[in-house]
N, C-alpha and C positions, 0 to 999 in steps of 0.2 A: 604366796606373798605378793606377787605382782597384781593380783586381782582383789586383794583384801578390801580395799576401799570401795569396789564396785559390786561386791557381793552383799545379798540381803542378810539380816540378822546381826546380832551383837557380837562383841569381842569374845565372849565365852563360847558362843555357838561356833565361831570361826576356828578357835583353838580346838574344840571337840571335833570338828570336821577334819582338821589337820591330823589329829590323832587316829581317827577312824580310817582315813585314807592310808596312813602308814601301816596299820594293822592289816587292812585289806590287801595291801601289796605284799606283805609277808605271807599272808594266807594263800594268795593266788600262786606265789612261788612254791609253797609247800605243797599245795594241791597238785601243781604241775609235776612236781618230783615224784609224788606218790602215785600218780596215775599215768606216768610215762610208760608207753608200751614198746619202746624201742631199745630196751635193754639198759637204760640208765639207772634201773632200780637195784643194780648190783651193789658193788662196793661203795659207790658214791652217794647213794640215798641216805645212809646214816649221817654222813658228813653234812649233807644239806639240811637235815633236820637239826643238827647241832648248830649250824649257822643261823637258821631261823630262830631257834630258841635264844641264841646269843644276841640276836638283833633286838628282840623284844624284852629280854630279861631286865636290862638296866631301866627302861621305862616302867615296867611293872613294879620293880623294886622301889623306884622312886616314889610312885603313887602309894604303894604299901607303907613305906616309911612315913610318908605324910599322914595317911589315914590312921596309922598306929600312934602318931605323936612322937616319932622318933627322929624327925628331921627338922632342923630349923627352929626348934622349940627354945623356950627360955627368953625370947625377946619381947619387949612390950614398949608401948608408947610412953615417952616421958613428957613431951609437950608438943603442941601444934601451934604455930603462930603465923600470922599473916606478915609477909615481908615485902609485898608489892602488890599492885593491883591483879587479882586473880592468881596470886602465887603464894604458896605456903611453904613453910619450913617445918618438917616433922623430924623430931628427934627420937631415936629408938635406942634402948639400952638392953643389955643382956643381964643374965644372972651375975652375981659376984664371981670375978675371975673369968667370965666368958668374954671372948673377943673374936673378931672376924679378921682373918689373914687375907689381905687384898692389896691390890696395887692402885695407885691413884689413877682414876679415870675409868675404873670398872663399874659395873652396875649390879643390882640385885633384883630378884624377883620377890615381890612382897604379897603376902595374903594377910589382910587386916581383919581382925575379928574372928568370928567362928568358922569361917571358911577354911577347910583343910585341903580340898582337892586342888591340885596344881592348875586346874582349869581356871581358877579364880585368881591366880597370880598375876600381878602387873609389874612390868619392868620400870625401875627408876634408877638413875645414876646416883652413885654415892657422892655426896657434896662435902664430906668431911675427909681429912687426910688419914693415912694409914696409922699414924701414931696415936690417933684417937679411936682405935679399933673397938674400944668397949662402948663407945657412944657414937652411933652412926647418925648422920644427918642427911636428909633428902629434901630437895626442892621439888615441889609438885604443883603443876599448873592445872587449874580447872579447865578441863577440856571434854569431859564425857560424864556419863551417869556416875561412875565410880569416883572420879576425882572431884566432882563438884560437891561431894559430901566430906572431903578430907577435913575441912574446918570444923566439923562437928565430932570428929573422933576424939574420944575422952582419954585423958591420961590413964595409964594402966591397961589399956586395950591390948589384947594379945596380938602378937605379929608372928607370922610364919615367914622365915627368911631363907631363901635359896640363893646363896652367893659364895664366891664372886663369879662373875661372868664378864666376857668381853676382853678385847685386846687393845682398846683405845688407851693411849697414854704415852708417857716417855719411854724411850729405849736407851740402852747403855750407850749407843753411839751418838745420841743427841747431845753432843758437847758444844755445838755452835749456838748462834743466836736463836732465840725462841720467840715465835709469834703465836699468841693465843687469841682465838676469835670465838666470841660467845654470842649467841643471839637468843634473847628471851630466857626461857628455862634451860637453854643449853649452857648456861653459866654453871650448872651443877657440877659436871665432872671437871670443869675448869677451876672451880673452887677447891676441889680435892687436890689437883695438880699444884695449885698456888700454895696450899697448905703444906704439901710435901716439899716444895721449894723454899718456904719461908726460912730464913736464917741461913740459907746457902746462896749468898749473892753470886749471881752468874756474871763472870767477867766478859762473857760473850754477849750479854744483853738480854733482856726480857721485856716484851711489850705486850699489852692487852688491848684488844678492840672489844668493846661491849656495846652491842646494838639492841635497841628495844623499840616498841611502837610509839611510846610516849613516856614522859618523865615519871608518870605514876606507875609504870611497869618496871622501873629501875630498882633493882634490889638495893637496899640501904648500903652505902659505902662502908659502914661499920662492919659489914659481914665480909667483904672482900678486900678492902683497901689495906688493912693492916698486913695481911699476908703478902700482897703485892709490894708494899713498901719494904717489908723485911727481906724480900728476895731482890730488892733493888730495881724493881720494874717501874714502867710508866704506863699510862692508860690513855685511850681515846674513847670517849663516850658518845654514842649517836642515838638519836631518837627521830623517828619519822615526823613526829610533831613536837619539836622541842619547846615551842613557845618562847617564854623568857626565862627558862630554866638556866641557871648559871653553870657554866662548865660543860654543857651538853651541846654538841654540834648537830647540824641538820643531817638526818639520814635520808635514805638508807645507805648502806655501805657501798662505796663507789671505788673504781680503780685508783682515783686520786688519793683516797684514804689509804689504800694498800701501799701505794708508792711512798707516801709520806712516813708510814710506819716501818717500811723497809729501808729507808734512807740511812746511808752509812754502813749498811751491811752488804756482804757478798751474798746474793740471792741463793747460789748453789749450796751454801753452807747453812742456810736457815731451815729450821724445822718449824712447820706450821701445824697447830692442833686446832681443829674447827669442831664446833658443836652448836646446833641451832636448827632453825627451819630448813627443810630439805632444799628448797629453792636457793636459799642463801648459801648453804654449803656447796651445792652444785656450782653456783656462779663463782664463789670465791675460789674453789679448787681449780676451776678452769683459768681464772685471772692470774692466780699465783703461778701456775705453770707458764702462762704467757710472760710473766715477769721474771722468769729464769729460775724458779724453785725446782729442785729435783722432785719429780712425782712421788718417789719413795719417801720423801720427807714431808709430804702432805697427808695428814691422817685425820680421819673422822670415822664415826660409827653411826650408821643410819638405821632407823627402824622402819622406814617407809620405802619400798622398792618400786614405786611407780615409775614405769619406764619412760614417762615424759620428763622426769627430773633427774635422769642419770648424768653424771659428769663424765668427762672423758676417762677418768680413773675407773668409774664404775663400768663403763662400757668395755674397757680393756679386760676387766675381770670377768664380765658376762660373756665375752667372746671366748675367753679361755674355757669357761665352763661349758659353753655350747660346743666348742671343739672337742672337749673330753667326752661329752655325752654322744656326739656323732661318732667318735672313735668306738665307744662302747657298743653303739648300735650296729656299726659295721661289723665289728667282731662277732656280735651275736647272730647277724644275718649270715656271715660266712659259716659259722658253726651249725646253724640250722639247715643249711643247704649243702653241707659236705658230709 
C-alpha cells in the first residue's frame, strides 16, 4: 500500500500482485511445515495445514461466488448524471425488495458491466443515507481510465456490489457538536451522514466545511443543502479560485476557517469527520488536534497510505503496527534459536 503510487502497472495489476503475494506467503508457510526435519511434523502439522486452508478459503470462496454470479448480483444502473466539473452521480438499484444494510459513511466495491472478477472492483463511498437502502447513490470523480468512462455508462448496466465496508462514520458516543469537513469528491460519505441526520436536529450543533478547487467543482446545493438544513446545520463553502461566485469564500482551508467553525463549542467535546484529498485530511487532522479536539474524535478513512502524507494520528497507528510486528519477529527468533 505504501508503494502503490510508485510501482509500474495499472490498478488491476497492483491488486493481482497483492493477491499473489498473499498466496505465496501461505504457500511458503505450508511448505516449511511439510518439510521441517526437526520434529514439528508430528501432531502440529495437521493443525498448520488447517490454518493455511482457513487463511485462503474466504478469498477463494469470495472469488468463486462472484464468478458463479451468486454474490452482489441483482443491482443495475438507474441513471448517471454530471453534478459538477469532472464529477458524476451514479444511482444503482436492486431487484424489487432488495436492499443493502449499511451505516452512513461506509463504502462499496463496485464492478460495472461484464467484469465479474474482484480484481476489477473499485471502491466508492455510498453517498445516500441508509434509509434509501434500495437505491444507492455514488459520487465518482474522473481520475483514471475506469472513472473517465463513468459518464458513458448506460442505464440498465449490470453492477456487481460488494458491501458494506469501512468504519468511517458516527459512533454512539458522538452526542456533542459535529464538524463535517469535505473536500471535492470527499463529499460522498458526508452526504450519507447528512442524510442520516436529516430530521434529527442536533441540539449540540452541526457545521459543514465544503472545499473545492473552483466553483465549477462544487456539487449543486440542491443535493446536500436540504439535508443540512433539515438537520439544523450551517455551512462554509471554500474554493481555491472563487472568482465572483456568491457565498463562496477564498480557499484553501486554513486554521482561521477551523477556528471560526469551532467558535462557541468546547473543542474536547467536538467530533470531526473528514473526507477529501489526503493532504487536506492530514493537515486538518493535525490542526484540529492543535485546537484542542480529542484525537479519538477526529475520524477519516484514507485510501492512499503515502508515508509523506501521514498525520500524527496515522503515525501513531503505524508505530503501533511496527511495534506489533517487531514483537512477532522477536518471538519468532527466540523460538527459532531455542
